[in-house]
Every structure is written in structure tokens, then in C-alpha cells.
VOPA-510795 format. One record per residue: y, x, z of N, C-alpha, C in turn; residue in three letters; residue number from 1. Coordinates in steps of 0.05 Angstrom, whole numbers, plus 5000, padded with zeros to 4 digits. Each point is the difference from the previous one (the first is absolute). Layout:
# VOPA-510795
{n_north Y&n_east X&n_up Z&ca_north Y&ca_east X&ca_up Z&c_north Y&c_east X&c_up Z&resn Ala&resi NUM}
...
***
This chain:
# VOPA-510795
{n_north 6846&n_east 6511&n_up 2113&ca_north 4984&ca_east 4985&ca_up 4995&c_north 5013&c_east 5003&c_up 4967&resn Met&resi 1}
{n_north 4975&n_east 4996&n_up 4974&ca_north 5015&ca_east 4984&ca_up 4981&c_north 4981&c_east 4980&c_up 4994&resn Arg&resi 2}
{n_north 5007&n_east 4979&n_up 4978&ca_north 4993&ca_east 4980&ca_up 4993&c_north 4992&c_east 4991&c_up 4971&resn Phe&resi 3}
{n_north 4987&n_east 4985&n_up 4985&ca_north 5001&ca_east 4998&ca_up 4976&c_north 5021&c_east 4996&c_up 4996&resn Pro&resi 4}
{n_north 5015&n_east 5010&n_up 4966&ca_north 5022&ca_east 4989&ca_up 4985&c_north 4998&c_east 4969&c_up 5005&resn Pro&resi 5}
{n_north 5015&n_east 4981&n_up 5004&ca_north 5012&ca_east 4974&ca_up 4998&c_north 4985&c_east 4990&c_up 5023&resn Gly&resi 6}
{n_north 4975&n_east 4994&n_up 5013&ca_north 4985&ca_east 5006&ca_up 5029&c_north 5022&c_east 4994&c_up 5016&resn Ala&resi 7}
{n_north 5018&n_east 5021&n_up 5009&ca_north 5016&ca_east 5000&ca_up 5022&c_north 5019&c_east 4979&c_up 4999&resn Thr&resi 8}
{n_north 5018&n_east 5009&n_up 4972&ca_north 5022&ca_east 4970&ca_up 5005&c_north 4987&c_east 4967&c_up 4998&resn Arg&resi 9}
{n_north 4981&n_east 4997&n_up 4990&ca_north 4982&ca_east 4974&ca_up 5010&c_north 4993&c_east 4988&c_up 5026&resn Ile&resi 10}
{n_north 4991&n_east 5025&n_up 5016&ca_north 4995&ca_east 4997&ca_up 5022&c_north 5015&c_east 5007&c_up 5018&resn Gly&resi 11}
{n_north 5030&n_east 5008&n_up 5001&ca_north 5011&ca_east 5007&ca_up 5015&c_north 5023&c_east 4965&c_up 4991&resn Ala&resi 12}
{n_north 4998&n_east 4994&n_up 4982&ca_north 5013&ca_east 4973&ca_up 4993&c_north 4993&c_east 4979&c_up 5018&resn Ala&resi 13}
{n_north 4974&n_east 4994&n_up 4986&ca_north 4981&ca_east 4993&ca_up 5020&c_north 5005&c_east 4992&c_up 5026&resn Ala&resi 14}
{n_north 5001&n_east 5029&n_up 5020&ca_north 4998&ca_east 5001&ca_up 5026&c_north 5029&c_east 4994&c_up 5009&resn Ala&resi 15}
{n_north 5023&n_east 5001&n_up 4978&ca_north 5028&ca_east 4990&ca_up 5015&c_north 5000&c_east 4969&c_up 4994&resn Val&resi 16}
{n_north 4997&n_east 4993&n_up 4987&ca_north 4996&ca_east 4970&ca_up 4984&c_north 4977&c_east 4980&c_up 5019&resn Leu&resi 17}
{n_north 4984&n_east 5014&n_up 5009&ca_north 4982&ca_east 4989&ca_up 5033&c_north 5021&c_east 4993&c_up 5027&resn Ser&resi 18}
{n_north 5004&n_east 5028&n_up 5000&ca_north 5024&ca_east 5002&ca_up 5021&c_north 5013&c_east 4982&c_up 5010&resn Ala&resi 19}
{n_north 5015&n_east 4985&n_up 4974&ca_north 5031&ca_east 4994&ca_up 4996&c_north 4992&c_east 4973&c_up 5003&resn Leu&resi 20}
{n_north 4971&n_east 4993&n_up 4990&ca_north 4999&ca_east 4973&ca_up 4998&c_north 4988&c_east 4978&c_up 5029&resn Leu&resi 21}
{n_north 4982&n_east 5024&n_up 5015&ca_north 4998&ca_east 5001&ca_up 5025&c_north 5014&c_east 5003&c_up 5025&resn Val&resi 22}
{n_north 5020&n_east 5013&n_up 4989&ca_north 5019&ca_east 5010&ca_up 5018&c_north 4990&c_east 5022&c_up 5029&resn Gly&resi 23}
{n_north 4990&n_east 5015&n_up 4972&ca_north 4995&ca_east 5029&ca_up 5013&c_north 5023&c_east 5018&c_up 4995&resn Gly&resi 24}
{n_north 4982&n_east 5028&n_up 5006&ca_north 5028&ca_east 5019&ca_up 4993&c_north 4983&c_east 5023&c_up 4987&resn Thr&resi 25}
{n_north 5015&n_east 5014&n_up 4981&ca_north 4994&ca_east 5016&ca_up 4981&c_north 5012&c_east 5030&c_up 5015&resn Val&resi 26}
{n_north 4966&n_east 5019&n_up 4998&ca_north 5009&ca_east 5020&ca_up 5012&c_north 5005&c_east 5021&c_up 4976&resn Ser&resi 27}
{n_north 5019&n_east 5029&n_up 5014&ca_north 5008&ca_east 5017&ca_up 4974&c_north 4981&c_east 5010&c_up 4987&resn Ala&resi 28}
{n_north 4969&n_east 4994&n_up 5012&ca_north 4985&ca_east 5019&ca_up 4992&c_north 4991&c_east 4980&c_up 4961&resn Cys&resi 29}
{n_north 5012&n_east 4972&n_up 5012&ca_north 4984&ca_east 4984&ca_up 4976&c_north 5025&c_east 4999&c_up 4975&resn Thr&resi 30}
{n_north 5027&n_east 5006&n_up 5012&ca_north 5015&ca_east 5004&ca_up 4981&c_north 5002&c_east 5028&c_up 4996&resn Ala&resi 31}
{n_north 4996&n_east 5028&n_up 5008&ca_north 4990&ca_east 5022&ca_up 4983&c_north 4985&c_east 4998&c_up 4984&resn Asp&resi 32}
{n_north 4969&n_east 4985&n_up 5003&ca_north 4989&ca_east 4996&ca_up 4979&c_north 5007&c_east 4990&c_up 4977&resn Ala&resi 33}
{n_north 5010&n_east 4974&n_up 5000&ca_north 5012&ca_east 4996&ca_up 4981&c_north 5022&c_east 5020&c_up 4977&resn Ala&resi 34}
{n_north 5012&n_east 5020&n_up 5005&ca_north 5012&ca_east 5023&ca_up 4996&c_north 4988&c_east 5013&c_up 4983&resn Ala&resi 35}
{n_north 4976&n_east 5010&n_up 5009&ca_north 4974&ca_east 5019&ca_up 4984&c_north 4982&c_east 4993&c_up 4989&resn Val&resi 36}
{n_north 4992&n_east 5008&n_up 4972&ca_north 4979&ca_east 4986&ca_up 4987&c_north 4997&c_east 5026&c_up 4984&resn Ser&resi 37}
{n_north 4984&n_east 5019&n_up 5010&ca_north 4996&ca_east 5022&ca_up 4982&c_north 4971&c_east 4990&c_up 5007&resn Ala&resi 38}
{n_north 4986&n_east 5012&n_up 4984&ca_north 4961&ca_east 5010&ca_up 4994&c_north 5003&c_east 5027&c_up 4998&resn Gly&resi 39}
{n_north 4978&n_east 5011&n_up 4996&ca_north 4991&ca_east 5025&ca_up 5001&c_north 4983&c_east 5008&c_up 4963&resn Asp&resi 40}
{n_north 5003&n_east 5019&n_up 4994&ca_north 4987&ca_east 5010&ca_up 4973&c_north 4997&c_east 5031&c_up 5004&resn Ile&resi 41}
{n_north 4969&n_east 5003&n_up 4993&ca_north 4990&ca_east 5034&ca_up 5002&c_north 5016&c_east 5011&c_up 4976&resn Cys&resi 42}
{n_north 5005&n_east 5021&n_up 5010&ca_north 5011&ca_east 5021&ca_up 4982&c_north 4986&c_east 4992&c_up 4981&resn Tyr&resi 43}
{n_north 4973&n_east 5010&n_up 4990&ca_north 4990&ca_east 5002&ca_up 4973&c_north 4994&c_east 4972&c_up 4985&resn Ser&resi 44}
{n_north 5017&n_east 4978&n_up 5014&ca_north 5001&ca_east 4979&ca_up 4985&c_north 5035&c_east 4994&c_up 4990&resn Gly&resi 45}
{n_north 5009&n_east 5024&n_up 5000&ca_north 5026&ca_east 4993&ca_up 4994&c_north 4994&c_east 5008&c_up 4963&resn Leu&resi 46}
{n_north 5025&n_east 4985&n_up 4979&ca_north 5000&ca_east 5012&ca_up 4975&c_north 5004&c_east 5028&c_up 5002&resn Pro&resi 47}
{n_north 4995&n_east 5014&n_up 4975&ca_north 5004&ca_east 5025&ca_up 4998&c_north 5031&c_east 5004&c_up 5001&resn Ser&resi 48}
{n_north 5014&n_east 4997&n_up 4992&ca_north 5028&ca_east 5001&ca_up 4994&c_north 5012&c_east 4998&c_up 5035&resn Gln&resi 49}
{n_north 4993&n_east 4979&n_up 5016&ca_north 4994&ca_east 5010&ca_up 5030&c_north 5008&c_east 5033&c_up 5011&resn Ala&resi 50}
{n_north 4978&n_east 5008&n_up 4993&ca_north 4990&ca_east 5027&ca_up 5015&c_north 5022&c_east 5016&c_up 4973&resn Tyr&resi 51}
{n_north 5014&n_east 4996&n_up 4982&ca_north 5025&ca_east 5018&ca_up 4997&c_north 5015&c_east 4999&c_up 5015&resn Asp&resi 52}
{n_north 5012&n_east 4976&n_up 5007&ca_north 5028&ca_east 4987&ca_up 5016&c_north 4984&c_east 5022&c_up 5025&resn Thr&resi 53}
{n_north 4986&n_east 4991&n_up 5010&ca_north 4996&ca_east 5019&ca_up 5025&c_north 5004&c_east 5019&c_up 5002&resn Leu&resi 54}
{n_north 4986&n_east 5021&n_up 4976&ca_north 5006&ca_east 5026&ca_up 4997&c_north 5028&c_east 5008&c_up 4999&resn Asp&resi 55}
{n_north 5016&n_east 4987&n_up 4984&ca_north 5029&ca_east 4999&ca_up 4997&c_north 5023&c_east 4996&c_up 5029&resn Leu&resi 56}
{n_north 4976&n_east 4983&n_up 5014&ca_north 5015&ca_east 4995&ca_up 5024&c_north 4996&c_east 5026&c_up 5018&resn Ile&resi 57}
{n_north 4966&n_east 5016&n_up 5005&ca_north 5000&ca_east 5017&ca_up 5014&c_north 5015&c_east 5026&c_up 5000&resn Ala&resi 58}
{n_north 5007&n_east 4996&n_up 4959&ca_north 5019&ca_east 5026&ca_up 4996&c_north 5032&c_east 4997&c_up 4994&resn Ser&resi 59}
{n_north 5004&n_east 4976&n_up 5008&ca_north 5033&ca_east 4989&ca_up 5002&c_north 5006&c_east 5003&c_up 4978&resn Asp&resi 60}
{n_north 4986&n_east 4996&n_up 4976&ca_north 5010&ca_east 4992&ca_up 4977&c_north 4998&c_east 5021&c_up 4971&resn Gly&resi 61}
{n_north 5008&n_east 5002&n_up 4985&ca_north 5010&ca_east 4989&ca_up 4991&c_north 4996&c_east 4972&c_up 4996&resn Pro&resi 62}
{n_north 5017&n_east 4970&n_up 4998&ca_north 4996&ca_east 4974&ca_up 4991&c_north 5007&c_east 4998&c_up 4981&resn Phe&resi 63}
{n_north 4973&n_east 4971&n_up 4988&ca_north 5008&ca_east 4993&ca_up 4973&c_north 5027&c_east 4978&c_up 4997&resn Pro&resi 64}
{n_north 5004&n_east 4991&n_up 5026&ca_north 5021&ca_east 4977&ca_up 4995&c_north 5016&c_east 5009&c_up 5020&resn Tyr&resi 65}
{n_north 5031&n_east 4992&n_up 4999&ca_north 5019&ca_east 5013&ca_up 5025&c_north 5003&c_east 4982&c_up 5015&resn Ser&resi 66}
{n_north 4988&n_east 4975&n_up 5004&ca_north 4992&ca_east 4985&ca_up 5026&c_north 4982&c_east 5013&c_up 5018&resn Gln&resi 67}
{n_north 4984&n_east 5023&n_up 4987&ca_north 4985&ca_east 4999&ca_up 5014&c_north 5005&c_east 5019&c_up 5028&resn Asp&resi 68}
{n_north 4993&n_east 4998&n_up 5027&ca_north 5005&ca_east 5009&ca_up 5022&c_north 5025&c_east 4988&c_up 5013&resn Gly&resi 69}
{n_north 5009&n_east 4974&n_up 4994&ca_north 5020&ca_east 4981&ca_up 5003&c_north 4981&c_east 4985&c_up 5023&resn Ser&resi 70}
{n_north 5030&n_east 4996&n_up 5023&ca_north 4989&ca_east 4991&ca_up 5030&c_north 4985&c_east 4968&c_up 4993&resn Val&resi 71}
{n_north 4981&n_east 4993&n_up 5002&ca_north 4988&ca_east 4979&ca_up 4991&c_north 5011&c_east 4970&c_up 5032&resn Phe&resi 72}
{n_north 5002&n_east 4982&n_up 4992&ca_north 5022&ca_east 4987&ca_up 5016&c_north 4981&c_east 4979&c_up 5016&resn Gln&resi 73}
{n_north 4975&n_east 4996&n_up 4991&ca_north 4980&ca_east 4987&ca_up 5014&c_north 5013&c_east 4968&c_up 5004&resn Asn&resi 74}
{n_north 5011&n_east 4992&n_up 4975&ca_north 5026&ca_east 4975&ca_up 5000&c_north 4977&c_east 4974&c_up 5008&resn Arg&resi 75}
{n_north 4972&n_east 5004&n_up 4987&ca_north 4979&ca_east 4977&ca_up 4999&c_north 4986&c_east 5001&c_up 5021&resn Glu&resi 76}
{n_north 5003&n_east 5013&n_up 5023&ca_north 4986&ca_east 5003&ca_up 5028&c_north 4979&c_east 4999&c_up 4999&resn Gly&resi 77}
{n_north 4984&n_east 5015&n_up 4987&ca_north 4970&ca_east 5009&ca_up 4993&c_north 4992&c_east 5012&c_up 5017&resn Val&resi 78}
{n_north 5012&n_east 5029&n_up 5003&ca_north 4991&ca_east 5018&ca_up 5010&c_north 5009&c_east 5001&c_up 5030&resn Leu&resi 79}
{n_north 4989&n_east 5010&n_up 5022&ca_north 5014&ca_east 5000&ca_up 5020&c_north 5034&c_east 5000&c_up 5006&resn Pro&resi 80}
{n_north 5006&n_east 4992&n_up 5009&ca_north 5026&ca_east 5009&ca_up 5005&c_north 5011&c_east 5031&c_up 5012&resn Gly&resi 81}
{n_north 5026&n_east 5007&n_up 4989&ca_north 5006&ca_east 5023&ca_up 5008&c_north 5032&c_east 5007&c_up 4986&resn Gln&resi 82}
{n_north 5010&n_east 5016&n_up 5013&ca_north 5027&ca_east 5017&ca_up 5000&c_north 5000&c_east 4996&c_up 4976&resn Ala&resi 83}
{n_north 5020&n_east 4999&n_up 4987&ca_north 5018&ca_east 5006&ca_up 4970&c_north 4986&c_east 5026&c_up 4999&resn Thr&resi 84}
{n_north 4999&n_east 5012&n_up 4968&ca_north 4991&ca_east 5026&ca_up 4999&c_north 4970&c_east 5009&c_up 5009&resn Gly&resi 85}
{n_north 4982&n_east 4979&n_up 5023&ca_north 4977&ca_east 5023&ca_up 4995&c_north 4983&c_east 4985&c_up 4979&resn Tyr&resi 86}
{n_north 5000&n_east 4988&n_up 4980&ca_north 4989&ca_east 4989&ca_up 4978&c_north 5005&c_east 5021&c_up 4975&resn Tyr&resi 87}
{n_north 4990&n_east 5011&n_up 4979&ca_north 5006&ca_east 5006&ca_up 4976&c_north 4981&c_east 4992&c_up 4973&resn His&resi 88}
{n_north 5010&n_east 4993&n_up 4977&ca_north 4986&ca_east 4989&ca_up 4986&c_north 4997&c_east 5018&c_up 4977&resn Glu&resi 89}
{n_north 4979&n_east 5003&n_up 4979&ca_north 4992&ca_east 5017&ca_up 4982&c_north 4985&c_east 4975&c_up 4979&resn Tyr&resi 90}
{n_north 5006&n_east 5014&n_up 4973&ca_north 4993&ca_east 4985&ca_up 4978&c_north 4965&c_east 5011&c_up 4994&resn Thr&resi 91}
{n_north 4985&n_east 4976&n_up 4994&ca_north 4967&ca_east 5008&ca_up 4984&c_north 5000&c_east 4989&c_up 4981&resn Val&resi 92}
{n_north 5003&n_east 5021&n_up 4981&ca_north 5003&ca_east 4992&ca_up 4972&c_north 4981&c_east 4982&c_up 4991&resn Val&resi 93}
{n_north 5006&n_east 4982&n_up 4982&ca_north 4985&ca_east 4973&ca_up 4991&c_north 4999&c_east 5005&c_up 4968&resn Thr&resi 94}
{n_north 4971&n_east 5012&n_up 4999&ca_north 5003&ca_east 5012&ca_up 4965&c_north 5010&c_east 4980&c_up 4989&resn Pro&resi 95}
{n_north 5007&n_east 4998&n_up 4974&ca_north 5012&ca_east 4982&ca_up 4981&c_north 5023&c_east 4981&c_up 5006&resn Gly&resi 96}
{n_north 5013&n_east 5006&n_up 5024&ca_north 5013&ca_east 4991&ca_up 5011&c_north 5033&c_east 5010&c_up 4992&resn Ser&resi 97}
{n_north 5010&n_east 4981&n_up 4978&ca_north 5030&ca_east 5010&ca_up 4999&c_north 5019&c_east 5010&c_up 5023&resn Pro&resi 98}
{n_north 4995&n_east 4979&n_up 5024&ca_north 5020&ca_east 5006&ca_up 5020&c_north 4986&c_east 5016&c_up 5024&resn Thr&resi 99}
{n_north 5010&n_east 5007&n_up 5032&ca_north 4987&ca_east 5008&ca_up 5010&c_north 4973&c_east 4989&c_up 5014&resn Arg&resi 100}
{n_north 4989&n_east 4976&n_up 4993&ca_north 4985&ca_east 4981&ca_up 5000&c_north 5000&c_east 4995&c_up 5038&resn Gly&resi 101}
{n_north 4980&n_east 4980&n_up 5009&ca_north 5000&ca_east 4995&ca_up 5023&c_north 4983&c_east 5019&c_up 5021&resn Ala&resi 102}
{n_north 4989&n_east 5014&n_up 4996&ca_north 4982&ca_east 5019&ca_up 5010&c_north 5026&c_east 5017&c_up 5020&resn Arg&resi 103}
{n_north 4993&n_east 5004&n_up 5024&ca_north 5015&ca_east 5020&ca_up 5028&c_north 4984&c_east 5010&c_up 5013&resn Arg&resi 104}
{n_north 5004&n_east 5026&n_up 5015&ca_north 4986&ca_east 5008&ca_up 5020&c_north 5030&c_east 4999&c_up 5022&resn Ile&resi 105}
{n_north 5001&n_east 4998&n_up 5027&ca_north 5022&ca_east 4993&ca_up 5020&c_north 4993&c_east 5019&c_up 5025&resn Val&resi 106}
{n_north 5008&n_east 5017&n_up 5000&ca_north 5000&ca_east 5018&ca_up 5021&c_north 5007&c_east 5005&c_up 5024&resn Thr&resi 107}
{n_north 4989&n_east 4991&n_up 5029&ca_north 5019&ca_east 4997&ca_up 5026&c_north 4997&c_east 5033&c_up 5011&resn Gly&resi 108}
{n_north 5018&n_east 5000&n_up 5015&ca_north 5003&ca_east 5026&ca_up 5013&c_north 4972&c_east 5011&c_up 5013&resn Glu&resi 109}
{n_north 4981&n_east 4990&n_up 5003&ca_north 4982&ca_east 5002&ca_up 5016&c_north 4977&c_east 5025&c_up 4983&resn Gln&resi 110}
{n_north 4994&n_east 5012&n_up 5012&ca_north 4976&ca_east 5014&ca_up 4981&c_north 4975&c_east 4978&c_up 4981&resn His&resi 111}
{n_north 4989&n_east 5009&n_up 4977&ca_north 4989&ca_east 4981&ca_up 4981&c_north 5000&c_east 4970&c_up 5009&resn Gln&resi 112}
{n_north 5030&n_east 4985&n_up 5007&ca_north 5008&ca_east 4978&ca_up 5001&c_north 5010&c_east 4993&c_up 4963&resn Glu&resi 113}
{n_north 4988&n_east 4992&n_up 4982&ca_north 5003&ca_east 4996&ca_up 4972&c_north 4987&c_east 4976&c_up 4996&resn Asp&resi 114}
{n_north 5019&n_east 4983&n_up 4988&ca_north 4987&ca_east 4970&ca_up 4994&c_north 5013&c_east 4999&c_up 4966&resn Tyr&resi 115}
{n_north 4966&n_east 4988&n_up 4988&ca_north 5006&ca_east 4991&ca_up 4983&c_north 5004&c_east 4975&c_up 4985&resn Tyr&resi 116}
{n_north 5013&n_east 4992&n_up 4981&ca_north 5009&ca_east 4977&ca_up 4997&c_north 4984&c_east 4994&c_up 4970&resn Thr&resi 117}
{n_north 5001&n_east 4978&n_up 4983&ca_north 4991&ca_east 5005&ca_up 4967&c_north 5016&c_east 4977&c_up 4993&resn Ser&resi 118}
{n_north 5009&n_east 4980&n_up 5016&ca_north 5023&ca_east 4977&ca_up 5002&c_north 5026&c_east 5004&c_up 5009&resn Asp&resi 119}
{n_north 5014&n_east 5019&n_up 4985&ca_north 5026&ca_east 5004&ca_up 5016&c_north 5006&c_east 4987&c_up 5030&resn His&resi 120}
{n_north 4986&n_east 5003&n_up 5009&ca_north 5004&ca_east 5003&ca_up 5043&c_north 4993&c_east 4970&c_up 5011&resn Tyr&resi 121}
{n_north 4985&n_east 4983&n_up 4983&ca_north 4990&ca_east 4984&ca_up 5003&c_north 4984&c_east 4987&c_up 5014&resn Ala&resi 122}
{n_north 4980&n_east 5033&n_up 5004&ca_north 4985&ca_east 5008&ca_up 5019&c_north 4989&c_east 5029&c_up 4993&resn Thr&resi 123}
{n_north 4990&n_east 5017&n_up 5031&ca_north 4999&ca_east 5027&ca_up 5007&c_north 4977&c_east 5002&c_up 5000&resn Phe&resi 124}
{n_north 4978&n_east 5018&n_up 4998&ca_north 4988&ca_east 5010&ca_up 5020&c_north 5002&c_east 5031&c_up 5000&resn Asp&resi 125}
{n_north 4987&n_east 5009&n_up 5025&ca_north 5010&ca_east 5026&ca_up 5022&c_north 4976&c_east 5018&c_up 4975&resn Leu&resi 126}
{n_north 5011&n_east 5018&n_up 5000&ca_north 4975&ca_east 5014&ca_up 4992&c_north 4985&c_east 5012&c_up 5013&resn Ile&resi 127}
{n_north 4970&n_east 5003&n_up 5006&ca_north 4988&ca_east 5012&ca_up 5015&c_north 4991&c_east 5031&c_up 4988&resn Asp&resi 128}
{n_north 5005&n_east 5021&n_up 5005&ca_north 5000&ca_east 5021&ca_up 4985&c_north 4965&c_east 5010&c_up 5003&resn Phe&resi 129}
{n_north 4983&n_east 4989&n_up 5024&ca_north 4976&ca_east 5010&ca_up 5008&c_north 4978&c_east 4984&c_up 4987&resn Gly&resi 130}
{n_north 5009&n_east 4990&n_up 4976&ca_north 4978&ca_east 4986&ca_up 4983&c_north 4998&c_east 5000&c_up 4978&resn Cys&resi 131}
***
């Protein structure tokens, strides 16, 4: 199940606080929901530079930045928890930026498990290739 960015953390935090205040219990499901905050984005809604990045990923490069393809640690805990090495990150070029910018695609090991972030890992959207 996917939740809108931000809503998951607020809802889960409220559930935990409520349980603690009234002496209830916190389920593992609630705790897991707090760690996953990914929405969806249609493939057609991506910036054009994301298409370029996805094409490079599909063809194994060459990539414009040495960090592309490196393991993404998911330190923010926004994506579903997985073992180290499950996710890899790639730069989505930001026109006019003197640096790599904030936009990335993070891939998981499953087929078409590609996430887009425009805000340097604060939020992620799972790319829906069917729309």
C-alpha cells in the first residue's frame, strides 16, 4: 500500500502518540507505515531529463556523474526497508544547476521498481509506467 508523501508520517505518528497516551499498543503495521512515504507519478509526468536517465539505466550507461549507480542507503527511511545494496541512485540532470542538483531516480531490484525524487530524498514517487 502506498500513501501520499507526508500523510504516512503524520498518520503513523498520531497513531503511536494516541496508543501511548491511552495505554494501547502499537502494531508493526503502524511502525512500518511510518517508514514508507512514497506516492506515485505517471511516467508521462516526469521531467524530460528523467527519461534520459531511465534510458541510460536501461542501457547500463555511460552515466554523466561518477556517483550514478552507487548504492542508495535509504537513510531517510522513506522507501520500503530493504537490505543494503537493494537500491541504487542515478542523477536526473537539472538544467542550469552547477551541481548534480536534487533530482534522482532510485531503482530497486524488482522490475520497474523505479522511484523519482525532485527534493533530494525528502519524498519519493514510484514511477507508474502504465500511464
